[in-house]
N, C-alpha and C positions, 0 to 999 in steps of 0.2 A: 882104267875104265874109260871107255870112249863115250861120246854123246853125239846126238844129231846136231847138224849145223843149223837147222831150222826147226821150229816147233811145229806141231801138228795144227793145221788150220781147221777151225771148227766147221761143223755142219756140211762137210763134203765140198767146201769152196776150194777153188784152185789155189795152189801155192805159186805165187808170182815172185820171182827172185832174179838177182843178177850177181855176177862175180864182181869183184873190185879190181880185176886184172888191168883194166885200161887206165887206172889211176896210178899205176906203178910206172916210173920213168927209167929208161935204160939208154946208155950211150951206144955208139956204133959198134963197139966191141962186145956188147951184151952185158956190160957192167951195170948193176943196179944203182941208180942215182938217188932213189928214195921214192916216197909216196907223195903224190900231189894232193895235199889236203884241200887247197883252194878249189880245185875242180870237183872233188868228191863232195865238199860242202855245198857248192853251187848246184850240183845235180840233186843232192838230197833236199835242199831248200825248194828247188823247182818241183820236185816230185811231191813233197809234202804240201805245197801250195795247191797242186792239182787234186790231191786227196781231200783237201779242205772243202772243195765243192761238193764232194760226196757227203762228207760229215755234216755240212750245213743242212742237208735235206734228210739224212738218215735218222731212223729212230732206233733200230735194233743193232746194226753193225756199224762200227766206227773203225776208221783206218788210219795208219800212219806207217812211216818207213821204220823198219826195225833192222837190227844188225844180226848177222848170223853169228853163231857161237864161235866159229873159227874165222870166218871171213864172209864177205859179200853182204848184200842187203836183201830184204824181202818186204812184202807188204804185210804188216801185222794186222790181223783182224780181231777186234775186241767185240764181244757180244754182250750187250746190256741185258742181263737176265731179268732185272726188274721191269724194264720196258717191254720185253718179250712177254712176261707173264701178264702185265696189264693189258696188252693188246689181245692176248689169247682170251683173257677173262671177259673183256669187253666185246669180243666177237668181231673186231675191226677187220674189214675186208678191203681189198683193192682189186678191181677188175675181176670180181667174183672169186677171188682166192683169199685165204687168211693172209693178213698183212705181212706177217713175218715170212711166210712162204713167198709172197710176191717180192718182198725186198731182197730175199736171198737169191732169187732167180735174176733179178735186175743187177744185183752186185756181181754175180758171176760174169755177166756180159761186160759190166763196167771194168772189172779187174783185167779181163783179156784185152780190152781196148786201151786201158791204161798201160799195160805191159808193152804193147807195140809202140805207144807214143813216148815211152821213157826208157827204151833200151833194155827191157826186162823180158824174161821168158816164163812160160808156165812149166812147172816141173811136177813130177809125181814121185812118190817113194817107190823105188824098184825093189829094195830089200832093206829090212831092219833086223839087225842081229841082237841077240840077247845081251851083248855088252853095250848096246846103245848105238853102235856104228850104223850109219844109214847111208844107203846108196841112192842118189837121185838120178832121174832120167828126164831129159827134156821132152815135153809133149809137143809133137809136131802138128 
């Protein structure tokens, strides 16, 4: 049984991901020398630091770097259901829109800017098969 490399991102938000190809080292003959943990950990620490700026101000959506099931990295989006319910019940708005809707729109722009700044791309699911196998396509 196969499975998707990345989970479904909630609420129609973009999937922001990257491969880990650049962290593998090869010699001149193409022989694999191994994986560069230091560089990947440095990138991940940098990326999570940038996501902390979003998390400090967010109420409904919280972000962190996640790992693909097989390989790569993606921006994991966690939705705080309790906070969303509280905001909906209170009728909180921002710029004339329900707060959750406002934050979701703002988050989509943030994710795309974050991707460009951290060597990531936006992907969409091109196909998902009944066995769980998923094909991703880069959004241009």
